[in-house]
C-alpha positions in Angstrom: -0.1 0.0 0.0 1.5 3.4 -0.9 2.2 5.9 1.8 0.0 9.0 1.5 0.2 12.2 3.2 -2.5 14.1 4.9 -3.0 17.7 5.2 -3.0 19.1 8.7 -4.1 17.9 12.2 -2.2 19.6 15.0 -1.8 19.2 18.8 -1.3 22.1 21.1 -0.2 21.8 24.7 -0.8 24.8 26.8 0.5 25.1 30.3 1.0 27.4 33.5 3.8 28.2 36.0 3.4 29.2 39.5 3.7 32.9 40.7 7.5 32.7 41.4 8.3 31.8 37.9 5.5 33.4 35.8 6.4 35.3 32.6 4.2 37.2 30.1 4.7 34.1 27.6 3.8 31.4 30.2 1.0 33.3 31.7 -0.6 33.7 28.1 -0.1 29.8 27.5 -2.0 29.3 30.8 -5.0 31.3 29.9 -8.1 29.1 29.7 -9.5 28.2 26.4 -11.6 31.0 24.7 -15.0 30.9 26.3 -17.6 29.2 24.1 -21.0 30.1 25.1 -23.5 27.1 25.8 -26.0 29.0 23.7 -23.7 30.2 20.6 -21.4 28.7 18.2 -19.4 30.5 15.6 -18.8 29.5 12.0 -15.3 27.9 11.8 -12.5 29.8 10.2 -13.0 29.9 6.3 -9.2 29.1 5.7 -6.9 26.9 7.5 -4.2 29.1 9.3 -0.4 28.3 8.2 1.3 26.3 10.8 4.7 27.8 12.0 7.2 25.3 13.0 8.2 26.1 16.5 11.9 26.3 17.4 13.6 23.0 18.3 15.2 24.5 21.3 13.9 26.8 24.0 16.6 28.7 26.1 16.6 30.7 29.3 16.8 34.5 28.6 20.1 36.0 29.3 23.8 35.2 28.8 23.7 32.0 30.4 22.1 28.5 29.0 21.9 27.1 32.5 18.2 26.1 31.5 17.6 25.0 28.1 15.6 22.1 26.4 15.4 20.4 23.0 12.3 18.6 21.6 12.7 15.6 19.3 10.3 16.5 16.3 8.4 19.3 17.9 6.1 19.3 14.9 4.9 15.9 13.6 3.2 15.3 10.3 0.6 12.5 10.5 -0.5 12.5 7.0 -4.1 11.6 6.1 -6.2 10.9 9.3 -9.5 9.0 9.0 -12.4 10.7 10.4 -13.2 9.9 14.1 -10.1 7.9 14.4 -7.7 8.3 17.5 -4.1 9.3 17.0 -1.5 8.5 19.7 2.0 10.0 19.7 4.7 10.5 22.2 6.9 13.7 22.2 10.4 13.8 23.9 11.8 16.8 25.7 15.4 16.7 26.7 16.9 18.9 29.3 20.1 20.2 27.8 20.8 22.5 30.3 22.7 22.2 33.6 20.0 22.4 36.2 16.9 20.2 36.8 13.6 21.5 35.2 10.3 20.9 36.8 7.0 20.5 34.8 4.5 23.1 35.8 1.7 22.2 33.5 0.8 20.2 30.4 -2.5 21.3 29.0 -4.3 20.6 25.4 -5.9 23.4 23.9 -9.0 21.6 22.7 -11.2 18.9 24.1 -10.2 16.7 21.2 -6.9 16.2 22.8 -5.8 14.4 26.0 -2.5 13.9 27.9 -1.4 12.3 31.1 -0.7 14.4 34.3 3.0 15.3 34.3 2.8 18.1 36.8 5.6 18.2 39.2 7.8 16.0 37.0 11.5 16.8 37.1 13.8 16.5 34.1 17.3 15.9 35.4 20.3 17.6 33.3 20.8 15.3 30.1 17.4 13.2 30.8 14.4 13.0 28.5 10.7 13.3 29.4 8.1 11.5 27.2 4.9 13.4 26.7 2.3 11.1 25.4 -0.7 12.8 23.6 -4.0 11.2 22.3 -6.1 13.3 19.6 -9.5 12.1 18.5 -10.1 13.3 14.9 -13.3 15.1 14.1 -15.8 13.7 11.8 -15.5 16.6 9.4 -12.9 16.5 6.7 -10.3 19.1 6.0 -7.2 20.7 7.5 -7.1 21.0 11.3 -4.7 22.4 13.9 -4.6 21.7 17.7 -1.7 23.0 19.7 -0.5 22.1 23.3 2.0 23.8 25.3 4.3 22.5 28.1 5.5 25.0 30.9 8.7 24.3 32.5 9.9 25.9 35.7 13.0 28.1 34.6 12.1 28.3 31.0 10.3 31.5 30.1 9.1 30.2 26.8 6.3 27.7 26.4 7.7 24.5 24.8 5.2 23.7 21.8 4.5 20.2 20.7 2.4 19.8 17.5 0.8 17.2 15.4 -0.4 18.4 11.9 -2.3 16.5 9.2 -5.6 16.4 7.1 -8.8 14.6 8.1 -9.7 12.7 4.9 -11.8 9.6 3.9 -10.0 6.7 2.2 -11.2 8.5 -0.9 -10.1 12.1 -0.7 -12.1 14.9 -2.4 -10.4 18.2 -3.4 -11.0 21.2 -5.6 -8.4 23.6 -6.9 -8.1 27.1 -5.5 -5.4 29.3 -6.9 -3.3 26.4 -7.9 -3.8 24.6 -4.5 -5.8 21.5 -3.7 -8.3 22.2 -0.9 -10.8 19.9 0.7 -13.9 22.2 0.3 -15.6 24.0 -2.5 -14.8 27.7 -2.3 -17.8 29.7 -4.0 -17.5 32.4 -1.5 -14.4 34.4 -2.6 -15.3 33.2 -6.2 -19.0 32.5 -6.9 -18.2 31.2 -10.2 -16.9 28.0 -8.3 -20.5 26.9 -8.1 -19.5 24.8 -11.1 -16.2 23.1 -11.2 -14.3 19.7 -10.9 -13.6 17.5 -8.0 -10.6 15.3 -7.8 -11.3 12.1 -6.3 -8.3 9.9 -5.2 -8.0 6.9 -3.1 -5.6 7.4 -0.3 -5.1 3.6 0.0 -4.6 3.1 -3.8 -7.6 1.0 -4.1 -9.7 1.2 -7.3 -13.3 2.4 -6.9 -16.4 3.7 -8.8 -18.1 6.9 -8.7 -21.8 6.3 -8.0 -23.4 9.7 -7.8 -23.0 13.4 -7.1 -25.7 15.0 -4.8 -27.7 12.0 -5.7 -27.5 12.5 -9.4 -25.6 10.3 -12.0 -22.0 11.6 -12.1 -20.2 13.5 -14.8 -16.8 11.8 -14.9 -14.1 13.2 -17.2 -12.6 10.7 -19.7 -14.3 7.7 -18.2 -16.9 5.3 -19.4 -18.1 2.8 -16.5 -19.5 0.5 -19.3 -16.1 0.1 -20.8 -13.4 1.2 -18.6 -12.1 -0.6 -15.3 -12.4 1.2 -11.9 -9.6 3.6 -11.2 -8.1 5.0 -8.1 -8.4 8.6 -9.3 -11.1 10.5 -11.1 -11.9 14.2 -12.1 -15.9 14.7 -11.4 -17.8 17.8 -12.6 -20.3 19.4 -10.2 -22.9 22.1 -10.9 -24.6 23.5 -7.9 -26.8 25.8 -10.0 -29.0 22.8 -11.0 -30.1 22.5 -7.4 -33.0 24.7 -5.9 -30.3 26.4 -3.8 -26.6 26.0 -3.0 -26.3 23.2 -0.5 -23.9 23.5 2.5 -22.2 20.3 1.5 -21.4 18.8 -1.8 -21.8 14.9 -1.4 -20.3 12.2 -3.7 -21.2 8.4 -3.4 -18.7 5.8 -4.2 -18.6 2.1 -4.1 -15.5 2.2 -1.8 -16.3 0.3 1.3 -14.8 2.8 3.7 -15.9 5.9 1.7 -19.5 5.4 0.7 -20.4 9.0 1.3 -17.7 11.7 0.8 -18.6 15.3 1.7 -17.1 18.7 0.9 -18.1 21.9 2.7 -19.4 24.5 0.2 -18.3 27.9 1.2 -20.8 30.3 -0.1 -22.6 33.6 0.9 -25.8 31.6 1.5 -24.3 28.4 3.3 -23.2 29.8 6.6 -24.3 27.7 9.5 -24.6 29.1 13.1 -26.3 26.6 15.5 -27.5 28.0 18.9 -25.9 25.0 20.7 -22.0 24.6 20.5 -22.0 21.7 18.1 -18.7 20.2 17.2 -19.8 19.3 13.9 -22.4 20.8 11.6 -23.2 17.7 10.0 -23.1 13.8 10.6 -22.5 11.5 7.7 -24.6 8.4 8.0 -23.4 6.8 4.8 -25.3 4.4 2.8 -28.3 2.8 4.7 -31.1 0.4 4.1 -34.8 1.3 4.4 -35.9 0.4 8.0 -32.3 -0.1 9.4 -31.7 1.6 12.7 -28.6 3.6 12.3 -26.9 4.6 15.4 -25.0 8.1 15.4 -23.7 10.6 18.0 -22.8 14.4 18.1 -20.4 16.1 20.5 -21.8 19.4 22.2 -19.4 21.6 23.9 -19.8 23.7 27.1 -23.6 22.9 28.0 -22.7 23.4 31.6 -25.9 22.2 33.5 -28.1 22.3 30.3 -29.5 18.7 29.5 -30.2 17.5 26.0 -33.8 16.3 26.2 -34.6 14.9 22.6 -33.4 14.5 19.0 -36.1 14.6 16.2 -36.3 14.6 12.4 -37.7 17.5 10.5 -38.3 15.4 7.6 -41.3 13.0 7.9 -39.8 10.4 5.9 -37.1 9.6 8.6 -37.6 9.1 12.3 -34.7 10.2 14.7 -34.7 9.3 18.5 -32.4 10.2 21.2 -30.7 7.2 22.9 -28.7 8.9 25.8 -26.0 11.2 26.8 -22.7 11.1 28.4 -19.9 13.5 29.4 -19.7 16.5 31.6 -20.4 20.3 31.5 -17.5 21.0 29.1 -18.2 18.0 26.5 -21.2 16.1 26.1 -21.8 13.3 23.7 -25.4 12.8 22.5 -26.3 9.5 20.9 -29.3 9.0 18.7 -30.7 6.7 16.0 -31.9 7.5 12.5 -34.5 5.1 10.7 -35.5 5.8 7.0 -39.0 4.9 5.5 -39.4 3.6 2.0 -40.4 7.1 0.9 -36.9 8.3 1.9 -35.0 6.3 -1.0 -32.2 8.2 -2.5 -30.0 10.9 -1.2 -31.0 13.4 1.5 -29.5 16.1 3.6 -31.7 15.5 6.6 -32.1 18.3 9.2 -32.3 16.7 12.8 -33.2 19.1 15.8 -31.5 18.6 19.0 -33.4 20.0 21.9 -31.9 20.9 25.2 -33.5 22.3 28.6 -31.8 25.0 30.6 -32.9 24.3 34.2 -32.3 27.8 35.3 -34.4 29.8 32.7 -36.7 26.8 32.2 -36.5 27.4 28.4 -35.8 25.1 25.5 -32.8 25.6 23.2 -32.7 23.9 19.8 -30.1 23.4 17.1 -30.1 21.7 13.7 -27.7 19.0 12.8 -27.7 18.0 9.1 -27.4 14.4 8.6 -26.1 13.2 5.2 -27.5 10.0 4.0 -28.1 7.8 0.9 -31.1 5.4 1.4 -30.9 2.1 -0.6 -34.2 0.0 -0.9 
């Protein structure tokens, strides 16, 4: 199997120092995550930020280098990452100075990343500290960065440990924007991109067939499925002007067993999504399902506090959505639900599912829509 690279998923560690050793840089790293209201969620950044490779060595300010460390591969490129997979990596920090260094804090910058408690650990001169980190990839595709900082007593600068990559299905879908492949459709900066081409390429080299684009027969460049053998790469045309309105996602169906439905976010003036609840994803990909089959799904919701999710329901009468339960805490809650399609739902749908939560303080209901992408087979 060929080795394939993925675009960018990163891991940030943020820490803190005690009052006797606090510095402006360390204090900034120790600041809590940006407060996310339980009643509002902003649209994600439209373009990924470039990842600057941090310096491999961090030294104490001043003429002496009594306190210094080096990091073995401070930025790790993970390549392509399967949606909702878990990535584990261990960073190594070496004390290259002349005095012991104490770990003051190791803190991930987002709830998708976890580390072990290393507070109080001492790195002797010449010794190396292992910093394990585990990141759960989101369901949505595209470039992602998470940064984690380690604060060491006596080192005024935060030690940054990063993992970078791209969340992608085993069949990767990209369009061209200014000569660069991107995993979305950018019809915002250039509205003419409501028409264009999508490149489909299997990251595992496996040949596959393209079944549909937005539920319609595909228009494939230089390929006749009645004559040509399946390939591992295609150019597929799309035209969103043929639809009643520009959809928030462009969805392509293939016969690859691990990439039955592939979605690309459509960036357009009319497709901004602003849910009231702080949903970790704006859509859930159910894949290809059978009529009457019970499909289990879940969605993570951030910063609910004391608010409890009470129900999940389908807006489309051709589907039934039912809440199964919820787990987690005030910072991150996972809500499990099922979706069942009736015979009338055959074909492709972007199904709005309403999540209802009760605020016990105000006694009012809060609702947000989650889009479920689904291809229903008879």
